[in-house]
mmCIF file as gemmi writes it, N, C-alpha and C atoms, coordinates in Angstrom:
data_model
loop_
_atom_site.group_PDB
_atom_site.id
_atom_site.type_symbol
_atom_site.label_atom_id
_atom_site.label_alt_id
_atom_site.label_comp_id
_atom_site.label_asym_id
_atom_site.label_entity_id
_atom_site.label_seq_id
_atom_site.pdbx_PDB_ins_code
_atom_site.Cartn_x
_atom_site.Cartn_y
_atom_site.Cartn_z
_atom_site.occupancy
_atom_site.B_iso_or_equiv
_atom_site.pdbx_formal_charge
_atom_site.auth_seq_id
_atom_site.auth_asym_id
_atom_site.pdbx_PDB_model_num
ATOM 1 N N . MET Axp A 1 ? -155.643 79.369 53.007 1 0 ? 1 A 1
ATOM 2 C CA . MET Axp A 1 ? -154.214 79.267 53.017 1 0 ? 1 A 1
ATOM 3 C C . MET Axp A 1 ? -153.825 78.68 54.374 1 0 ? 1 A 1
ATOM 4 N N . ALA Axp A 2 ? -153.127 77.565 54.378 1 0 ? 2 A 1
ATOM 5 C CA . ALA Axp A 2 ? -152.784 76.874 55.619 1 0 ? 2 A 1
ATOM 6 C C . ALA Axp A 2 ? -151.291 76.981 55.914 1 0 ? 2 A 1
ATOM 7 N N . ASN Axp A 3 ? -150.949 76.813 57.182 1 0 ? 3 A 1
ATOM 8 C CA . ASN Axp A 3 ? -149.559 76.802 57.636 1 0 ? 3 A 1
ATOM 9 C C . ASN Axp A 3 ? -148.854 78.131 57.358 1 0 ? 3 A 1
ATOM 10 N N . PHE Axp A 4 ? -149.575 79.218 57.538 1 0 ? 4 A 1
ATOM 11 C CA . PHE Axp A 4 ? -149.066 80.566 57.251 1 0 ? 4 A 1
ATOM 12 C C . PHE Axp A 4 ? -147.965 80.926 58.237 1 0 ? 4 A 1
ATOM 13 N N . LYS Axp A 5 ? -146.822 81.392 57.692 1 0 ? 5 A 1
ATOM 14 C CA . LYS Axp A 5 ? -145.654 81.672 58.531 1 0 ? 5 A 1
ATOM 15 C C . LYS Axp A 5 ? -145.285 83.147 58.567 1 0 ? 5 A 1
ATOM 16 N N . ARG Axp A 6 ? -146.007 83.997 57.849 1 0 ? 6 A 1
ATOM 17 C CA . ARG Axp A 6 ? -145.796 85.448 57.76 1 0 ? 6 A 1
ATOM 18 C C . ARG Axp A 6 ? -144.49 85.846 57.089 1 0 ? 6 A 1
ATOM 19 N N . VAL Axp A 7 ? -144.01 85.03 56.159 1 0 ? 7 A 1
ATOM 20 C CA . VAL Axp A 7 ? -142.812 85.393 55.405 1 0 ? 7 A 1
ATOM 21 C C . VAL Axp A 7 ? -143.218 86.297 54.24 1 0 ? 7 A 1
ATOM 22 N N . PRO Axp A 8 ? -142.281 87.119 53.723 1 0 ? 8 A 1
ATOM 23 C CA . PRO Axp A 8 ? -142.638 88.122 52.706 1 0 ? 8 A 1
ATOM 24 C C . PRO Axp A 8 ? -143.376 87.58 51.485 1 0 ? 8 A 1
ATOM 25 N N . HIS Axp A 9 ? -142.963 86.425 50.948 1 0 ? 9 A 1
ATOM 26 C CA . HIS Axp A 9 ? -143.651 85.931 49.75 1 0 ? 9 A 1
ATOM 27 C C . HIS Axp A 9 ? -145.094 85.521 50.052 1 0 ? 9 A 1
ATOM 28 N N . GLU Axp A 10 ? -145.38 85.079 51.275 1 0 ? 10 A 1
ATOM 29 C CA . GLU Axp A 10 ? -146.762 84.763 51.638 1 0 ? 10 A 1
ATOM 30 C C . GLU Axp A 10 ? -147.596 86.037 51.719 1 0 ? 10 A 1
ATOM 31 N N . LEU Axp A 11 ? -147.034 87.08 52.302 1 0 ? 11 A 1
ATOM 32 C CA . LEU Axp A 11 ? -147.749 88.362 52.38 1 0 ? 11 A 1
ATOM 33 C C . LEU Axp A 11 ? -148.018 88.9 50.983 1 0 ? 11 A 1
ATOM 34 N N . GLY Axp A 12 ? -147.035 88.788 50.098 1 0 ? 12 A 1
ATOM 35 C CA . GLY Axp A 12 ? -147.21 89.237 48.719 1 0 ? 12 A 1
ATOM 36 C C . GLY Axp A 12 ? -148.311 88.471 48.011 1 0 ? 12 A 1
ATOM 37 N N . PHE Axp A 13 ? -148.398 87.163 48.271 1 0 ? 13 A 1
ATOM 38 C CA . PHE Axp A 13 ? -149.441 86.34 47.663 1 0 ? 13 A 1
ATOM 39 C C . PHE Axp A 13 ? -150.823 86.761 48.154 1 0 ? 13 A 1
ATOM 40 N N . VAL Axp A 14 ? -150.947 86.969 49.462 1 0 ? 14 A 1
ATOM 41 C CA . VAL Axp A 14 ? -152.228 87.417 50.026 1 0 ? 14 A 1
ATOM 42 C C . VAL Axp A 14 ? -152.626 88.753 49.411 1 0 ? 14 A 1
ATOM 43 N N . GLU Axp A 15 ? -151.679 89.682 49.333 1 0 ? 15 A 1
ATOM 44 C CA . GLU Axp A 15 ? -151.975 90.991 48.754 1 0 ? 15 A 1
ATOM 45 C C . GLU Axp A 15 ? -152.393 90.862 47.294 1 0 ? 15 A 1
ATOM 46 N N . PHE Axp A 16 ? -151.699 90.01 46.522 1 0 ? 16 A 1
ATOM 47 C CA . PHE Axp A 16 ? -152.037 89.803 45.111 1 0 ? 16 A 1
ATOM 48 C C . PHE Axp A 16 ? -153.461 89.274 44.958 1 0 ? 16 A 1
ATOM 49 N N . ILE Axp A 17 ? -153.81 88.263 45.741 1 0 ? 17 A 1
ATOM 50 C CA . ILE Axp A 17 ? -155.158 87.685 45.657 1 0 ? 17 A 1
ATOM 51 C C . ILE Axp A 17 ? -156.208 88.741 45.985 1 0 ? 17 A 1
ATOM 52 N N . LEU Axp A 18 ? -156.005 89.477 47.069 1 0 ? 18 A 1
ATOM 53 C CA . LEU Axp A 18 ? -156.99 90.492 47.462 1 0 ? 18 A 1
ATOM 54 C C . LEU Axp A 18 ? -157.126 91.593 46.418 1 0 ? 18 A 1
ATOM 55 N N . LEU Axp A 19 ? -156.024 91.957 45.776 1 0 ? 19 A 1
ATOM 56 C CA . LEU Axp A 19 ? -156.061 93.015 44.763 1 0 ? 19 A 1
ATOM 57 C C . LEU Axp A 19 ? -156.707 92.572 43.452 1 0 ? 19 A 1
ATOM 58 N N . ASN Axp A 20 ? -156.69 91.265 43.171 1 0 ? 20 A 1
ATOM 59 C CA . ASN Axp A 20 ? -157.099 90.802 41.849 1 0 ? 20 A 1
ATOM 60 C C . ASN Axp A 20 ? -158.333 89.91 41.811 1 0 ? 20 A 1
ATOM 61 N N . ALA Axp A 21 ? -158.779 89.392 42.922 1 0 ? 21 A 1
ATOM 62 C CA . ALA Axp A 21 ? -159.92 88.474 42.935 1 0 ? 21 A 1
ATOM 63 C C . ALA Axp A 21 ? -161.218 89.277 43.04 1 0 ? 21 A 1
ATOM 64 N N . LEU Axp A 22 ? -161.822 89.53 41.902 1 0 ? 22 A 1
ATOM 65 C CA . LEU Axp A 22 ? -163.017 90.375 41.846 1 0 ? 22 A 1
ATOM 66 C C . LEU Axp A 22 ? -164.227 89.777 42.555 1 0 ? 22 A 1
ATOM 67 N N . ALA Axp A 23 ? -164.329 88.453 42.58 1 0 ? 23 A 1
ATOM 68 C CA . ALA Axp A 23 ? -165.502 87.806 43.173 1 0 ? 23 A 1
ATOM 69 C C . ALA Axp A 23 ? -165.203 87.169 44.533 1 0 ? 23 A 1
ATOM 70 N N . LEU Axp A 24 ? -164.052 87.456 45.106 1 0 ? 24 A 1
ATOM 71 C CA . LEU Axp A 24 ? -163.671 86.852 46.383 1 0 ? 24 A 1
ATOM 72 C C . LEU Axp A 24 ? -164.627 87.286 47.489 1 0 ? 24 A 1
ATOM 73 N N . GLU Axp A 25 ? -165.1 86.312 48.25 1 0 ? 25 A 1
ATOM 74 C CA . GLU Axp A 25 ? -165.955 86.602 49.398 1 0 ? 25 A 1
ATOM 75 C C . GLU Axp A 25 ? -165.205 86.389 50.709 1 0 ? 25 A 1
ATOM 76 N N . THR Axp A 26 ? -164.474 85.278 50.798 1 0 ? 26 A 1
ATOM 77 C CA . THR Axp A 26 ? -163.77 84.952 52.039 1 0 ? 26 A 1
ATOM 78 C C . THR Axp A 26 ? -162.389 84.386 51.74 1 0 ? 26 A 1
ATOM 79 N N . MET Axp A 27 ? -161.389 84.914 52.425 1 0 ? 27 A 1
ATOM 80 C CA . MET Axp A 27 ? -160.043 84.343 52.385 1 0 ? 27 A 1
ATOM 81 C C . MET Axp A 27 ? -159.744 83.86 53.794 1 0 ? 27 A 1
ATOM 82 N N . SER Axp A 28 ? -159.427 82.577 53.931 1 0 ? 28 A 1
ATOM 83 C CA . SER Axp A 28 ? -159.117 81.996 55.238 1 0 ? 28 A 1
ATOM 84 C C . SER Axp A 28 ? -157.617 81.774 55.35 1 0 ? 28 A 1
ATOM 85 N N . ILE Axp A 29 ? -157.049 82.255 56.447 1 0 ? 29 A 1
ATOM 86 C CA . ILE Axp A 29 ? -155.621 82.091 56.697 1 0 ? 29 A 1
ATOM 87 C C . ILE Axp A 29 ? -155.465 81.357 58.016 1 0 ? 29 A 1
ATOM 88 N N . GLU Axp A 30 ? -154.822 80.189 57.943 1 0 ? 30 A 1
ATOM 89 C CA . GLU Axp A 30 ? -154.562 79.393 59.142 1 0 ? 30 A 1
ATOM 90 C C . GLU Axp A 30 ? -153.082 79.516 59.48 1 0 ? 30 A 1
ATOM 91 N N . TRP Axp A 31 ? -152.79 80.029 60.648 1 0 ? 31 A 1
ATOM 92 C CA . TRP Axp A 31 ? -151.406 80.24 61.069 1 0 ? 31 A 1
ATOM 93 C C . TRP Axp A 31 ? -150.722 78.912 61.357 1 0 ? 31 A 1
ATOM 94 N N . LYS Axp A 32 ? -149.401 78.904 61.147 1 0 ? 32 A 1
ATOM 95 C CA . LYS Axp A 32 ? -148.592 77.73 61.45 1 0 ? 32 A 1
ATOM 96 C C . LYS Axp A 32 ? -148.738 77.393 62.933 1 0 ? 32 A 1
ATOM 97 N N . GLU Axp A 33 ? -148.825 76.107 63.236 1 0 ? 33 A 1
ATOM 98 C CA . GLU Axp A 33 ? -148.954 75.664 64.621 1 0 ? 33 A 1
ATOM 99 C C . GLU Axp A 33 ? -147.772 76.17 65.446 1 0 ? 33 A 1
ATOM 100 N N . GLY Axp A 34 ? -148.056 76.656 66.625 1 0 ? 34 A 1
ATOM 101 C CA . GLY Axp A 34 ? -147.013 77.126 67.518 1 0 ? 34 A 1
ATOM 102 C C . GLY Axp A 34 ? -146.645 78.587 67.357 1 0 ? 34 A 1
ATOM 103 N N . VAL Axp A 35 ? -147.35 79.307 66.488 1 0 ? 35 A 1
ATOM 104 C CA . VAL Axp A 35 ? -147.046 80.728 66.298 1 0 ? 35 A 1
ATOM 105 C C . VAL Axp A 35 ? -147.3 81.48 67.604 1 0 ? 35 A 1
ATOM 106 N N . GLN Axp A 36 ? -146.413 82.401 67.905 1 0 ? 36 A 1
ATOM 107 C CA . GLN Axp A 36 ? -146.53 83.203 69.118 1 0 ? 36 A 1
ATOM 108 C C . GLN Axp A 36 ? -147.015 84.605 68.769 1 0 ? 36 A 1
ATOM 109 N N . ILE Axp A 37 ? -147.884 85.149 69.589 1 0 ? 37 A 1
ATOM 110 C CA . ILE Axp A 37 ? -148.349 86.515 69.378 1 0 ? 37 A 1
ATOM 111 C C . ILE Axp A 37 ? -147.286 87.46 69.927 1 0 ? 37 A 1
ATOM 112 N N . ASP Axp A 38 ? -146.753 88.3 69.038 1 0 ? 38 A 1
ATOM 113 C CA . ASP Axp A 38 ? -145.75 89.289 69.423 1 0 ? 38 A 1
ATOM 114 C C . ASP Axp A 38 ? -145.979 90.55 68.599 1 0 ? 38 A 1
ATOM 115 N N . LYS Axp A 39 ? -145.143 91.555 68.78 1 0 ? 39 A 1
ATOM 116 C CA . LYS Axp A 39 ? -145.322 92.82 68.057 1 0 ? 39 A 1
ATOM 117 C C . LYS Axp A 39 ? -145.237 92.623 66.552 1 0 ? 39 A 1
ATOM 118 N N . GLU Axp A 40 ? -144.336 91.751 66.111 1 0 ? 40 A 1
ATOM 119 C CA . GLU Axp A 40 ? -144.189 91.504 64.674 1 0 ? 40 A 1
ATOM 120 C C . GLU Axp A 40 ? -145.463 90.893 64.099 1 0 ? 40 A 1
ATOM 121 N N . LEU Axp A 41 ? -146.041 89.932 64.803 1 0 ? 41 A 1
ATOM 122 C CA . LEU Axp A 41 ? -147.278 89.308 64.34 1 0 ? 41 A 1
ATOM 123 C C . LEU Axp A 41 ? -148.402 90.335 64.274 1 0 ? 41 A 1
ATOM 124 N N . LEU Axp A 42 ? -148.521 91.163 65.291 1 0 ? 42 A 1
ATOM 125 C CA . LEU Axp A 42 ? -149.556 92.196 65.287 1 0 ? 42 A 1
ATOM 126 C C . LEU Axp A 42 ? -149.356 93.163 64.125 1 0 ? 42 A 1
ATOM 127 N N . HIS Axp A 43 ? -148.104 93.508 63.824 1 0 ? 43 A 1
ATOM 128 C CA . HIS Axp A 43 ? -147.803 94.383 62.687 1 0 ? 43 A 1
ATOM 129 C C . HIS Axp A 43 ? -148.246 93.725 61.377 1 0 ? 43 A 1
ATOM 130 N N . VAL Axp A 44 ? -147.972 92.433 61.231 1 0 ? 44 A 1
ATOM 131 C CA . VAL Axp A 44 ? -148.364 91.698 60.024 1 0 ? 44 A 1
ATOM 132 C C . VAL Axp A 44 ? -149.886 91.666 59.891 1 0 ? 44 A 1
ATOM 133 N N . LEU Axp A 45 ? -150.586 91.414 60.988 1 0 ? 45 A 1
ATOM 134 C CA . LEU Axp A 45 ? -152.054 91.386 60.949 1 0 ? 45 A 1
ATOM 135 C C . LEU Axp A 45 ? -152.622 92.732 60.511 1 0 ? 45 A 1
ATOM 136 N N . VAL Axp A 46 ? -152.115 93.805 61.087 1 0 ? 46 A 1
ATOM 137 C CA . VAL Axp A 46 ? -152.586 95.148 60.719 1 0 ? 46 A 1
ATOM 138 C C . VAL Axp A 46 ? -152.298 95.415 59.249 1 0 ? 46 A 1
ATOM 139 N N . LYS Axp A 47 ? -151.108 95.063 58.799 1 0 ? 47 A 1
ATOM 140 C CA . LYS Axp A 47 ? -150.725 95.285 57.402 1 0 ? 47 A 1
ATOM 141 C C . LYS Axp A 47 ? -151.669 94.535 56.457 1 0 ? 47 A 1
ATOM 142 N N . MET Axp A 48 ? -151.955 93.264 56.772 1 0 ? 48 A 1
ATOM 143 C CA . MET Axp A 48 ? -152.838 92.489 55.9 1 0 ? 48 A 1
ATOM 144 C C . MET Axp A 48 ? -154.251 93.06 55.881 1 0 ? 48 A 1
ATOM 145 N N . MET Axp A 49 ? -154.734 93.546 57.006 1 0 ? 49 A 1
ATOM 146 C CA . MET Axp A 49 ? -156.081 94.099 57.039 1 0 ? 49 A 1
ATOM 147 C C . MET Axp A 49 ? -156.177 95.411 56.264 1 0 ? 49 A 1
ATOM 148 N N . GLN Axp A 50 ? -155.044 96.049 56.003 1 0 ? 50 A 1
ATOM 149 C CA . GLN Axp A 50 ? -155.027 97.3 55.251 1 0 ? 50 A 1
ATOM 150 C C . GLN Axp A 50 ? -154.832 97.086 53.753 1 0 ? 50 A 1
ATOM 151 N N . PHE Axp A 51 ? -154.574 95.847 53.317 1 0 ? 51 A 1
ATOM 152 C CA . PHE Axp A 51 ? -154.421 95.582 51.888 1 0 ? 51 A 1
ATOM 153 C C . PHE Axp A 51 ? -155.703 95.987 51.16 1 0 ? 51 A 1
ATOM 154 N N . LYS Axp A 52 ? -155.543 96.64 50.021 1 0 ? 52 A 1
ATOM 155 C CA . LYS Axp A 52 ? -156.697 96.988 49.191 1 0 ? 52 A 1
ATOM 156 C C . LYS Axp A 52 ? -157.281 95.712 48.606 1 0 ? 52 A 1
ATOM 157 N N . ARG Axp A 53 ? -158.576 95.774 48.308 1 0 ? 53 A 1
ATOM 158 C CA . ARG Axp A 53 ? -159.294 94.597 47.813 1 0 ? 53 A 1
ATOM 159 C C . ARG Axp A 53 ? -160.072 94.929 46.551 1 0 ? 53 A 1
ATOM 160 N N . ALA Axp A 54 ? -160.013 94.014 45.589 1 0 ? 54 A 1
ATOM 161 C CA . ALA Axp A 54 ? -160.779 94.182 44.359 1 0 ? 54 A 1
ATOM 162 C C . ALA Axp A 54 ? -162.264 93.951 44.617 1 0 ? 54 A 1
ATOM 163 N N . SER Axp A 55 ? -162.575 93.093 45.564 1 0 ? 55 A 1
ATOM 164 C CA . SER Axp A 55 ? -163.96 92.779 45.907 1 0 ? 55 A 1
ATOM 165 C C . SER Axp A 55 ? -164.357 93.514 47.183 1 0 ? 55 A 1
ATOM 166 N N . SER Axp A 56 ? -165.415 94.282 47.095 1 0 ? 56 A 1
ATOM 167 C CA . SER Axp A 56 ? -165.893 94.991 48.288 1 0 ? 56 A 1
ATOM 168 C C . SER Axp A 56 ? -166.497 94.021 49.309 1 0 ? 56 A 1
ATOM 169 N N . GLU Axp A 57 ? -166.762 92.784 48.883 1 0 ? 57 A 1
ATOM 170 C CA . GLU Axp A 57 ? -167.339 91.769 49.762 1 0 ? 57 A 1
ATOM 171 C C . GLU Axp A 57 ? -166.279 90.946 50.488 1 0 ? 57 A 1
ATOM 172 N N . ALA Axp A 58 ? -165.021 91.066 50.106 1 0 ? 58 A 1
ATOM 173 C CA . ALA Axp A 58 ? -163.961 90.195 50.629 1 0 ? 58 A 1
ATOM 174 C C . ALA Axp A 58 ? -163.697 90.428 52.111 1 0 ? 58 A 1
ATOM 175 N N . ILE Axp A 59 ? -163.675 89.321 52.846 1 0 ? 59 A 1
ATOM 176 C CA . ILE Axp A 59 ? -163.265 89.369 54.251 1 0 ? 59 A 1
ATOM 177 C C . ILE Axp A 59 ? -162.104 88.384 54.428 1 0 ? 59 A 1
ATOM 178 N N . VAL Axp A 60 ? -161.279 88.65 55.422 1 0 ? 60 A 1
ATOM 179 C CA . VAL Axp A 60 ? -160.152 87.771 55.728 1 0 ? 60 A 1
ATOM 180 C C . VAL Axp A 60 ? -160.388 87.182 57.113 1 0 ? 60 A 1
ATOM 181 N N . LEU Axp A 61 ? -160.392 85.851 57.182 1 0 ? 61 A 1
ATOM 182 C CA . LEU Axp A 61 ? -160.582 85.145 58.445 1 0 ? 61 A 1
ATOM 183 C C . LEU Axp A 61 ? -159.258 84.521 58.865 1 0 ? 61 A 1
ATOM 184 N N . PHE Axp A 62 ? -158.914 84.661 60.132 1 0 ? 62 A 1
ATOM 185 C CA . PHE Axp A 62 ? -157.682 84.093 60.664 1 0 ? 62 A 1
ATOM 186 C C . PHE Axp A 62 ? -158.027 82.987 61.65 1 0 ? 62 A 1
ATOM 187 N N . SER Axp A 63 ? -157.249 81.905 61.622 1 0 ? 63 A 1
ATOM 188 C CA . SER Axp A 63 ? -157.423 80.831 62.601 1 0 ? 63 A 1
ATOM 189 C C . SER Axp A 63 ? -156.047 80.308 63.004 1 0 ? 63 A 1
ATOM 190 N N . GLY Axp A 64 ? -156.019 79.602 64.118 1 0 ? 64 A 1
ATOM 191 C CA . GLY Axp A 64 ? -154.784 78.995 64.573 1 0 ? 64 A 1
ATOM 192 C C . GLY Axp A 64 ? -153.952 79.844 65.503 1 0 ? 64 A 1
ATOM 193 N N . LEU Axp A 65 ? -154.461 81.025 65.877 1 0 ? 65 A 1
ATOM 194 C CA . LEU Axp A 65 ? -153.732 81.857 66.831 1 0 ? 65 A 1
ATOM 195 C C . LEU Axp A 65 ? -154.057 81.394 68.245 1 0 ? 65 A 1
ATOM 196 N N . PRO Axp A 66 ? -153.058 81.47 69.142 1 0 ? 66 A 1
ATOM 197 C CA . PRO Axp A 66 ? -153.315 81.032 70.522 1 0 ? 66 A 1
ATOM 198 C C . PRO Axp A 66 ? -154.315 81.934 71.232 1 0 ? 66 A 1
């Protein structure tokens, strides 16, 4: 997933994929260019890492953070 902006519908999509993709091994999320690390971003990262997963093998990789 590229150009991630952390808006609610994007978070919902990530959660849906993780909950339903039984064979998922890796989900890659590339943050929108220029994203700043702040408390809100850290909250979003923690929230996404806590999403339940249908695949016990699924990992989430983040890129594009400063």
